C-alpha positions as CSV (number, residue, x, y, z in Angstrom):
1,X,5.3,-65.5,-3.0
2,X,3.9,-61.9,-3.0
3,X,6.0,-59.4,-5.1
4,X,4.2,-56.3,-3.7
5,X,6.7,-55.7,-0.8
6,X,9.6,-56.2,-3.2
7,X,8.1,-53.6,-5.6
8,X,7.6,-51.0,-2.9
9,X,11.2,-51.6,-1.7
10,X,12.5,-51.0,-5.2
11,X,10.5,-47.8,-5.6
12,X,11.8,-46.4,-2.3
13,X,15.4,-47.2,-3.3
14,X,14.9,-45.4,-6.6
15,X,13.4,-42.3,-4.9
16,X,16.3,-42.1,-2.5
17,X,18.7,-42.4,-5.4
18,X,17.1,-39.5,-7.3
19,X,17.0,-37.3,-4.2
20,X,20.6,-37.8,-3.4
21,X,21.6,-37.3,-7.0
22,X,19.9,-33.9,-7.2
23,X,21.5,-32.9,-3.9
24,X,24.9,-34.0,-5.1
25,X,24.5,-32.1,-8.3
26,X,23.7,-28.8,-6.4
27,X,26.7,-29.3,-4.2
28,X,29.0,-29.8,-7.2
29,X,27.6,-26.6,-8.8
30,X,28.2,-24.7,-5.5
31,X,31.8,-26.0,-5.3
32,X,32.5,-25.0,-8.9
33,X,31.1,-21.5,-8.3
34,X,33.3,-21.1,-5.2
35,X,36.3,-22.3,-7.1
36,X,35.7,-19.6,-9.8
37,X,35.9,-16.7,-7.2
38,X,38.5,-14.1,-8.3
39,X,39.6,-10.8,-6.7
40,X,37.3,-8.0,-7.7
41,X,34.1,-10.1,-7.8
42,X,31.1,-8.9,-5.9
43,X,29.7,-11.6,-3.6
44,X,26.9,-12.3,-1.2
45,X,27.6,-14.5,1.8
46,X,25.2,-17.1,3.1
47,X,24.5,-14.7,5.9
48,X,23.4,-12.0,3.5
49,X,26.4,-9.7,3.6
50,X,27.5,-8.1,0.3
51,X,31.3,-7.5,-0.2
52,X,34.0,-7.4,-2.8
53,X,36.6,-10.2,-3.0
54,X,40.0,-8.9,-2.2
55,X,42.1,-12.1,-1.9
56,X,41.4,-15.8,-2.6
57,X,43.2,-18.6,-0.7
58,X,42.7,-22.4,-0.8
59,X,39.9,-22.6,1.9
60,X,39.4,-18.9,2.7
61,X,38.4,-15.6,1.1
62,X,39.3,-12.1,2.2
63,X,36.4,-9.8,1.6
64,X,36.4,-6.0,1.5
65,X,33.1,-4.9,3.2
66,X,33.8,-1.2,3.2
67,X,36.6,1.4,3.7
68,X,39.1,-0.2,6.1
69,X,36.9,-3.3,6.8
70,X,38.4,-6.6,5.7
71,X,36.8,-9.8,6.7
72,X,38.1,-13.4,6.4
73,X,35.5,-16.0,5.4
74,X,35.5,-19.6,4.6
75,X,34.9,-20.3,0.9
76,X,31.8,-22.3,2.0
77,X,30.3,-19.1,3.4
78,X,30.0,-17.6,-0.1
79,X,26.4,-17.9,-1.3
80,X,26.6,-16.3,-4.7
81,X,28.9,-14.5,-7.1
82,X,27.1,-11.4,-8.4
83,X,27.4,-9.7,-11.7
84,X,28.8,-6.2,-11.7
85,X,25.4,-4.6,-12.6
86,X,23.7,-6.6,-9.8
87,X,26.3,-5.8,-7.2
88,X,26.3,-2.0,-8.1
89,X,22.5,-1.9,-8.0
90,X,22.3,-3.6,-4.6
91,X,25.3,-2.1,-2.8
92,X,25.7,1.4,-4.4
93,X,22.1,1.9,-5.7
94,X,23.3,2.5,-9.2
95,X,20.7,1.4,-11.7
96,X,21.8,0.2,-15.1
97,X,19.8,1.8,-17.9
98,X,18.0,-1.2,-19.2
99,X,14.8,0.6,-20.1
100,X,16.1,3.5,-22.2
101,X,13.3,2.9,-24.8
102,X,10.5,2.8,-22.2
103,X,8.2,5.7,-21.6
104,X,9.1,8.1,-18.8
105,X,6.4,8.4,-16.1
106,X,5.9,12.1,-15.1
107,X,6.2,13.3,-11.5
108,X,2.7,14.9,-11.6
109,X,-0.6,13.8,-13.1
110,X,-1.4,17.0,-14.9
111,X,0.4,15.9,-18.0
112,X,-1.5,12.7,-18.0
113,X,-4.9,14.4,-18.3
114,X,-4.0,16.9,-21.1
115,X,-4.5,16.0,-24.7
116,X,-3.5,17.9,-27.8
117,X,-7.1,18.8,-28.6
118,X,-8.0,20.3,-25.2
119,X,-6.5,23.4,-23.7
120,X,-4.4,23.0,-20.6
121,X,-6.5,25.4,-18.5
122,X,-9.8,23.7,-17.9
123,X,-11.3,26.9,-16.3
124,X,-10.7,28.8,-19.6
125,X,-12.6,26.2,-21.5
126,X,-15.6,26.2,-19.2
127,X,-18.7,28.3,-19.8
128,X,-17.8,30.6,-16.8
129,X,-21.2,30.1,-15.3
130,X,-21.4,29.8,-11.6
131,X,-22.4,26.4,-10.4
132,X,-25.5,26.3,-8.1
133,X,-24.6,24.2,-5.0
134,X,-28.0,24.8,-3.4
135,X,-26.8,27.6,-1.1
136,X,-28.5,31.0,-1.6
137,X,-27.0,34.3,-0.5
138,X,-28.8,36.4,2.1
139,X,-29.8,39.2,-0.4
140,X,-31.6,36.6,-2.6
141,X,-33.5,35.2,0.4
142,X,-34.7,38.6,1.5
143,X,-35.9,39.4,-2.0
144,X,-37.8,36.1,-2.2
145,X,-39.4,36.8,1.2
146,X,-40.5,40.3,0.1
147,X,-42.1,38.8,-3.0
148,X,-44.0,36.2,-1.0
149,X,-45.0,38.7,1.8
150,X,-48.6,39.6,2.2
151,X,-50.5,41.7,4.7
152,X,-51.9,38.8,6.7
153,X,-50.6,38.2,10.2
154,X,-49.9,34.5,9.6
155,X,-47.7,35.1,6.6
156,X,-45.7,37.9,8.4
157,X,-45.1,35.5,11.3
158,X,-43.6,32.9,8.9
159,X,-41.5,35.5,7.2
160,X,-40.1,36.6,10.6
161,X,-39.5,33.0,11.6
162,X,-37.5,32.5,8.4
163,X,-35.5,35.6,9.1
164,X,-34.8,34.3,12.6
165,X,-33.5,30.9,11.2
166,X,-30.8,32.6,9.2
167,X,-27.5,32.6,11.0
168,X,-26.4,36.0,12.2
169,X,-23.0,37.2,11.3
170,X,-20.6,38.3,14.0
171,X,-17.5,40.5,13.8
172,X,-15.3,37.3,13.7
173,X,-17.0,35.9,10.5
174,X,-15.8,36.9,7.1
175,X,-17.3,36.7,3.7
176,X,-15.5,34.2,1.5
177,X,-16.0,34.9,-2.2
């Protein structure tokens, strides 16, 4: 007789046993956790609500969800018991100082770019020379045109064309320095 179907059947039974065993273990842990609930514990329900335990009965738990708000829940509806630090962080926004030795990140980036060797004012450390951005002022253009000007009619026409290409200032324009 062929033993392959019997071997497959035994493997399936073993897999089912292992799956039910882990499920049963999780259920026992949840039951134990729910039996350890005491008044004053911060809890999270399976629906995601955070509250403080006010009273514990055999199958129910009375939760204080806020000032004047008391809710009655089944013990099975409690998803987790929270530590005091975790409950205060989530509900009240109070951070426990776990990183007291860590470096503090500044609010602005100016202190990140400074070093002890460099002065804080970068403008004071520069050569104070203006940077040429390729834009010439009008007085410099006219002086350059006067140097290049000759008496010939062709050159005077090009000088006049250059002067016409310059934008004219109106009363609304202002000189930004």
